[in-house]
C-alpha positions as CSV (number, residue, x, y, z in Angstrom):
1,X,-0.9,21.2,24.2
2,X,2.4,18.2,23.8
3,X,1.5,17.1,27.4
4,X,-1.9,17.1,27.0
5,X,-1.6,15.4,23.7
6,X,1.1,12.7,25.0
7,X,-1.9,11.8,27.5
8,X,-4.3,11.5,25.1
9,X,-2.2,9.2,23.0
10,X,-1.9,6.7,26.3
11,X,-5.5,7.0,26.6
12,X,-6.2,6.0,22.3
13,X,-3.5,3.0,23.1
14,X,-5.6,2.5,26.1
15,X,-9.0,2.5,24.4
16,X,-7.2,0.2,21.5
17,X,-6.7,-2.3,23.8
18,X,-10.0,-2.3,25.2
19,X,-11.9,-2.4,22.3
20,X,-10.0,-5.5,20.9
21,X,-10.8,-7.2,24.4
22,X,-14.5,-6.0,23.7
23,X,-14.0,-7.5,20.2
24,X,-12.8,-10.9,21.4
25,X,-15.2,-10.8,23.9
26,X,-17.9,-10.8,21.4
27,X,-17.1,-13.1,19.2
28,X,-16.2,-15.9,21.9
29,X,-20.1,-16.1,22.4
30,X,-21.1,-17.1,19.4
31,X,-17.5,-19.5,18.6
32,X,-19.1,-21.1,21.8
33,X,-22.3,-22.1,20.4
34,X,-21.0,-22.7,17.2
35,X,-19.1,-25.6,19.3
36,X,-21.8,-26.8,21.1
37,X,-23.8,-27.6,18.1
38,X,-21.0,-29.2,17.0
39,X,-20.6,-31.4,19.9
40,X,-24.4,-32.0,19.6
41,X,-24.4,-33.1,16.0
42,X,-21.4,-35.3,16.4
43,X,-23.1,-36.9,20.0
44,X,-26.5,-37.1,18.5
45,X,-25.0,-39.3,15.7
46,X,-23.0,-41.6,17.6
47,X,-25.9,-41.5,20.0
48,X,-28.2,-42.6,16.7
49,X,-25.9,-45.5,15.9
50,X,-25.7,-47.1,18.9
51,X,-29.8,-47.5,19.1
52,X,-30.3,-48.3,15.6
53,X,-27.7,-51.4,16.3
54,X,-29.1,-51.5,19.8
55,X,-32.3,-52.5,18.5
56,X,-31.0,-54.3,15.6
57,X,-29.7,-57.4,18.7
58,X,-33.0,-56.3,20.6
59,X,-35.1,-57.6,16.8
60,X,-32.2,-60.5,16.7
61,X,-32.9,-61.7,20.2
62,X,-36.6,-61.9,20.2
63,X,-35.9,-63.9,16.8
64,X,-33.5,-66.3,18.6
65,X,-36.1,-66.8,21.5
66,X,-38.4,-67.8,19.1
67,X,-36.2,-70.1,17.5
68,X,-35.5,-71.7,20.7
69,X,-39.3,-72.3,21.1
70,X,-40.0,-73.3,17.7
71,X,-36.9,-76.3,18.0
72,X,-38.3,-77.3,21.1
73,X,-41.4,-78.2,19.9
74,X,-40.0,-79.7,17.2
75,X,-38.2,-82.3,19.4
76,X,-41.8,-82.2,21.6
77,X,-43.4,-83.5,18.5
78,X,-41.1,-85.9,17.3
79,X,-41.0,-87.3,20.2
80,X,-44.4,-88.3,19.7
81,X,-44.0,-90.6,17.2
82,X,-44.2,-93.8,18.7
83,X,-47.2,-92.9,19.6
84,X,-48.9,-92.4,16.4
85,X,-52.1,-95.3,15.8
86,X,-52.9,-94.6,12.1
87,X,-51.8,-93.7,8.5
88,X,-53.9,-90.4,9.1
89,X,-52.1,-89.1,13.0
90,X,-49.0,-90.3,10.9
91,X,-49.6,-87.8,8.0
92,X,-50.7,-85.0,10.3
93,X,-47.6,-85.2,12.3
94,X,-45.7,-85.0,9.3
95,X,-47.5,-81.8,8.3
96,X,-47.2,-80.2,11.7
97,X,-43.5,-80.8,11.5
98,X,-42.8,-79.3,8.4
99,X,-44.6,-76.7,9.1
100,X,-42.5,-76.0,12.4
101,X,-39.5,-76.5,10.4
102,X,-40.2,-74.4,7.7
103,X,-41.1,-71.5,10.1
104,X,-38.0,-72.2,11.5
105,X,-36.1,-71.8,8.9
106,X,-37.7,-68.2,8.1
107,X,-37.1,-67.2,11.3
108,X,-33.2,-68.2,10.8
109,X,-33.1,-65.9,7.5
110,X,-34.6,-63.4,9.7
111,X,-31.9,-63.7,12.9
112,X,-29.4,-63.9,9.3
113,X,-30.7,-60.8,7.7
114,X,-30.7,-59.2,11.5
115,X,-27.4,-60.3,11.9
116,X,-25.6,-58.6,8.7
117,X,-27.5,-55.4,9.8
118,X,-26.0,-55.2,12.5
119,X,-22.3,-55.9,11.2
120,X,-23.0,-52.6,8.9
121,X,-24.4,-50.8,11.7
122,X,-21.6,-51.9,13.9
123,X,-18.9,-51.2,11.5
124,X,-20.1,-47.7,10.7
125,X,-20.8,-46.7,14.5
126,X,-16.7,-48.1,14.5
127,X,-15.8,-45.4,11.6
128,X,-18.2,-42.4,13.3
129,X,-17.0,-42.9,16.9
130,X,-13.2,-43.0,15.4
131,X,-13.6,-40.2,13.8
132,X,-15.6,-37.9,15.9
133,X,-14.9,-39.0,19.7
134,X,-11.3,-37.2,19.5
135,X,-13.5,-34.3,17.8
136,X,-16.1,-33.9,20.6
137,X,-13.0,-34.3,23.4
138,X,-11.5,-31.3,21.5
139,X,-14.4,-28.8,20.6
140,X,-15.6,-29.9,24.5
141,X,-11.7,-28.6,25.4
142,X,-11.6,-25.7,23.5
143,X,-15.3,-24.9,25.0
144,X,-13.8,-24.6,28.2
145,X,-10.7,-22.9,27.1
146,X,-13.3,-20.3,25.2
147,X,-15.4,-20.3,29.0
148,X,-11.8,-19.4,30.9
149,X,-11.1,-16.7,28.7
150,X,-13.8,-15.1,28.6
151,X,-13.4,-14.9,31.9
152,X,-9.8,-13.9,31.8
153,X,-11.1,-11.1,29.4
154,X,-13.7,-9.6,31.4
155,X,-11.0,-8.8,34.2
156,X,-8.7,-7.8,31.6
157,X,-11.4,-5.0,30.5
158,X,-11.9,-4.2,33.9
159,X,-8.4,-3.3,35.0
160,X,-8.4,-1.6,32.0
161,X,-11.2,0.5,32.6
162,X,-9.3,1.4,35.9
163,X,-6.7,2.5,34.3
164,X,-8.6,4.6,31.7
165,X,-10.0,6.4,34.2
166,X,-7.1,7.2,35.7
167,X,-5.6,8.4,32.6
168,X,-9.3,10.4,32.1
169,X,-8.9,12.2,35.5
170,X,-5.7,13.7,34.3
171,X,-7.0,15.2,30.6
172,X,-8.9,18.8,30.6
173,X,-12.9,18.0,30.6
174,X,-13.2,20.1,26.8
175,X,-9.8,18.5,25.5
176,X,-11.9,14.7,26.1
177,X,-14.8,15.7,25.3
178,X,-13.7,16.5,21.7
179,X,-11.3,13.0,21.7
180,X,-14.4,11.3,23.0
181,X,-16.7,12.6,20.0
182,X,-13.8,11.8,17.1
183,X,-13.2,8.5,18.8
184,X,-17.0,7.7,18.7
185,X,-17.8,9.6,15.1
186,X,-14.2,7.4,13.7
187,X,-14.4,4.9,10.9
188,X,-10.8,4.1,11.9
189,X,-11.6,3.6,15.7
190,X,-8.6,6.2,15.8
191,X,-8.9,9.9,17.7
192,X,-5.5,10.9,17.7
193,X,-2.7,10.2,14.5
194,X,0.8,10.6,14.9
195,X,2.4,13.1,12.1
196,X,5.5,12.5,10.0
197,X,7.2,14.7,6.9
198,X,4.0,16.1,6.7
199,X,1.6,12.7,6.6
200,X,-1.1,12.6,8.6
201,X,-0.7,8.8,9.8
202,X,-4.2,8.8,10.3
203,X,-5.3,8.7,6.4
204,X,-1.6,9.0,5.3
205,X,-3.2,12.6,4.1
206,X,-0.2,14.9,2.5
207,X,-1.1,18.2,5.3
208,X,-0.7,21.7,4.0
209,X,2.7,23.1,5.4
210,X,1.5,26.1,7.7
211,X,-1.2,23.0,9.9
212,X,2.1,20.5,9.6
213,X,3.9,23.6,11.2
214,X,1.6,24.3,13.7
215,X,1.8,20.2,14.9
216,X,5.1,20.6,15.9
217,X,4.7,23.7,17.5
218,X,2.0,22.0,19.5
219,X,1.2,25.7,20.8
220,X,-3.1,24.4,20.1
221,X,-4.9,21.2,19.1
222,X,-5.1,20.4,15.7
223,X,-7.3,18.0,13.7
224,X,-7.0,16.2,10.2
225,X,-9.0,18.0,7.7
226,X,-9.5,14.4,6.3
227,X,-9.9,11.8,9.2
228,X,-10.5,14.8,11.8
229,X,-7.9,13.0,14.0
230,X,-6.0,14.5,16.5
231,X,-2.7,15.6,14.8
232,X,0.5,14.9,17.5
233,X,4.2,15.2,16.3
234,X,5.9,11.9,15.3
235,X,8.4,10.8,17.7
236,X,11.3,11.7,15.9
237,X,9.4,15.5,15.8
238,X,7.8,15.9,18.7
239,X,11.0,17.8,20.7
240,X,12.0,20.0,17.7
241,X,11.6,23.6,19.1
242,X,10.5,25.6,15.8
243,X,8.4,24.3,12.9
244,X,10.0,23.8,9.2
245,X,10.3,26.7,7.2
246,X,6.6,27.2,5.5
247,X,7.0,27.1,1.8
248,X,4.9,28.0,-1.2
249,X,4.2,24.6,-2.6
250,X,1.9,22.1,-1.0
251,X,5.2,19.3,-1.0
252,X,7.5,18.5,1.1
253,X,11.0,19.3,1.9
254,X,13.4,17.2,0.5
255,X,15.5,15.2,3.2
256,X,18.4,17.1,2.9
257,X,16.7,20.1,4.0
258,X,15.1,19.4,6.5
């Protein structure tokens, strides 16, 4: 029976590795989704600021074109002074010149205001880019690493299941069924627990002396009355041919009596 228990111990180690890899694999998609969300948010923020700067620059360019046409118009009207024939025409020309100058001044003020907004948005864009472009690159690198890691884990799990098939093939079906039944209902993810000095290492419960003695003998499969794990002698006990003398009390023997 000890040989069968050792096979179960190897199987549990394999299962633990499979569970660990599967847990890691299950966690990575959520982490990747979080990384992708962070990347989108940072890229959208940069794109929004860049678009804002671009819109303001377009508005400034439109007003600069309007101002240029206004200045050309002002030059053209000013050149007509020599053709004035009377005072009324002269006064009308002065009013038109004044209106054009006033309009041009308003456009200049708008251009100046837009320029200040462009400068502020450009500064904000520079700060955001400085802060986030490196983070975006790091997040994309992490995302790429995770995708590679997922592929590696999938390959590892496939190999581990192949190894598990080999291990289960060497275990008697009845014993394997009991192991898997216990593992399925286990809260600790274990179906095998070593026993040392009366203590079940699966739940740290002190075992009754007779049960402890039976575990050391390994003549049949014993389970912990508390955690239900299949009990296996620890490495420093499994080579003992005879169990300790059964004591009337539940207390373990002192070390000098062993």
